[in-house]
N, C-alpha and C positions, 0 to 999 in steps of 0.2 A: 917310693914317694907316691902318695895318692894324689891324683889330679882332681880339681874341682872345676865347676863351670864359672864363667865370669859373673853370672848372677849371684852365685854363692859369695864371691868376694865383695860384691857391691852391697851385700846385706850387712857387712861388718863396718861399723862406724869408727874409723880410726881418725882421731882428731888431735891436734896439737894443743897443749896447755902449758901454762907456766906455774911452777910450784910457788905458792904464796905463803905457805906455812908447813912446817915439818917438825914433828916431835916423836920421841920414843914412845912406844906403846908398852907400858910396864905391865899390862894385864896379859900380854901375849906369852905363850909358851916358848916360841922361837922369836929371836930378836927381830923386830920390825918397826917401821915408822908409820905414823898416821900423817898422810899428806893432804893438804888442801890445794887443789889444782884449778886455776882460773882458765876456763874454756871459753872466754869471751862471751858472746851472746847466749851461750848455753849454760852460763852460770859457773859458780865455784862448786866443785864436786870433791868428795872425800875418797881417798884410797888407802888401803892398808897394804904396805909393800915390804917384803923381806929383801931389802937392799942395803943392809947394814955392813956388808963386807967391804965395800969401797967408798961408801958415802956417809957423811955426817949430816945432821939436819942443816947445819950452816952451808955445806956444799950444795945442798939441794935448793935452797932459796934462790929464786930467780931463774932456775934452770928450766928450759923447755923440754917437755917429754911428750911421747906419743902414747895416747890412751885409747883403749877400746871403750867406747861410750855407751854401747847398747846391750851390754850384758845385764841381766836382772841383778839388782843390788843384792848383796849377801852380807851376813854378819860374819866378821872375822875378828876373833879375839875381842869381842865386845864393841867393835866398830862397824857401822854400816858403810861398807865399801861400795861406792857407786860407779867407779871406773877402775879399769885395770891398766896400770902403768906398765908399758912393755919394755922388755930387755931380753938379754941372752945370757945363759950360763957360760962362764969361761971354763977352762980346763980344770980349775980348782973348785968349781961349784958356785963361785960368787956370781952375782948378777951384775952385768954391765948394761946400763940403761940405753935404750934407743933414743937418739936425739937428732939434732939438726946442726948443720955447719953454719948456717946464717939464721938470724931471727926471722920468724914468720908470725903472722897474726894468730893470736889465740882463737881456738875454735875452728880453724880451717881444717878441712878434711884431706886425708891422704888420698892422692889420685894415682 
């Protein structure tokens, strides 16, 4: 494992947001969803997420997720993805989303 300096970690803006819309992206080669994530005072941002293994669009509505907010936006399957929704691959390759045990305010930063 490579170590980093605290200043490196501080540069990554990890913020909580709530999924307010989710739909399948039919233009994508690999199954994925287009998510709208409410980041509070930071606005609603779009994310393209390959998280179809365990989640339906209905499951995602209202769910709080942890997002990397300061990556440069990129086009993914025709969608301008503005934030990266975080998760971990399980032993079968499916993505399990990072989340929170209790509700927290949208836009708050991971400390």
